[in-house]
C-alpha positions as CSV (number, residue, x, y, z in Angstrom):
1,M,1.9,51.4,49.5
2,T,3.2,51.5,45.9
3,R,4.0,48.8,43.4
4,E,7.7,49.2,44.1
5,D,7.1,48.7,47.8
6,V,5.3,45.4,47.0
7,R,8.1,44.4,44.7
8,K,10.7,44.9,47.4
9,Q,8.7,42.9,49.9
10,L,8.2,40.0,47.5
11,A,11.9,40.1,46.6
12,K,12.6,39.1,50.2
13,N,10.7,35.8,49.7
14,P,11.1,34.7,46.0
15,L,9.2,31.8,44.5
16,E,10.9,28.5,45.5
17,W,11.1,26.2,42.4
18,K,11.1,22.5,42.7
19,E,12.5,20.6,39.7
20,E,10.2,17.8,38.7
21,R,10.2,15.3,35.8
22,G,9.6,17.3,32.7
23,G,9.6,20.7,34.3
24,A,9.5,22.8,37.5
25,T,6.8,24.1,39.9
26,A,6.5,26.8,42.5
27,Q,3.5,27.1,44.8
28,L,1.9,29.8,46.8
29,Q,-0.1,27.8,49.3
30,N,-2.8,29.6,51.1
31,L,-2.2,32.9,49.5
32,T,-5.4,33.9,51.2
33,R,-7.5,31.7,53.4
34,W,-9.1,30.1,50.4
35,L,-6.7,30.7,47.4
36,G,-3.7,28.6,46.3
37,V,-1.5,29.4,43.3
38,K,0.8,27.0,41.5
39,Y,3.2,28.1,38.7
40,S,4.4,25.4,36.3
41,I,7.1,25.3,33.6
42,T,6.7,22.4,31.3
43,W,8.2,22.0,27.9
44,G,9.1,25.6,27.7
45,E,5.6,26.9,28.7
46,L,4.8,28.9,31.8
47,S,1.3,28.4,33.2
48,V,-0.5,29.2,36.5
49,K,-3.2,27.3,38.3
50,M,-5.4,29.0,40.8
51,H,-7.5,26.8,43.1
52,S,-10.1,27.6,45.7
53,N,-12.6,25.4,47.4
54,G,-12.4,22.7,44.8
55,D,-12.5,25.0,41.8
56,C,-9.5,25.3,39.6
57,I,-8.5,27.7,36.8
58,T,-5.5,27.2,34.6
59,G,-4.0,30.0,32.6
60,Y,-1.2,30.1,30.0
61,I,1.2,32.9,30.6
62,T,4.0,32.6,28.0
63,A,6.5,30.3,26.3
64,G,10.2,30.5,26.0
65,Y,13.4,28.6,25.8
66,C,15.1,29.8,28.9
67,D,13.8,28.7,32.4
68,V,15.4,31.8,34.0
69,T,13.3,34.1,31.8
70,L,10.2,32.0,32.5
71,K,10.8,32.1,36.2
72,A,11.2,35.9,36.0
73,K,7.9,36.1,34.2
74,A,6.3,34.1,37.0
75,E,7.6,36.6,39.5
76,E,6.1,39.4,37.4
77,N,2.8,37.6,37.4
78,R,3.0,37.1,41.2
79,L,3.6,40.9,41.6
80,D,0.6,41.7,39.4
81,L,-1.6,39.3,41.4
82,V,-0.6,40.6,44.8
83,C,-0.9,44.3,43.7
84,R,-4.4,43.5,42.5
85,M,-5.3,41.8,45.7
86,L,-4.0,44.7,47.7
87,G,-5.6,47.3,45.5
88,V,-2.2,48.9,44.6
89,T,-2.5,50.8,41.3
90,E,0.6,53.0,41.3
């Protein structure tokens, strides 16, 4: 499997964003048995929270003025994450 194959598969099921007060979120619940991922756009900043068995890590991805661009960056981050989990390097 190549990175492009993974991209095509993910395109069939894009992130579903929920508009919330002050921003938007998209979740990947149970990405694996123990891992959940939540993307958030708040005040022009895109961040990701990864949580597993009570532990939580929050990472800043980027900032911008356009939600469409930030959502595309979240999709890129999701692609990177899934490729790493699958061991896809091409």
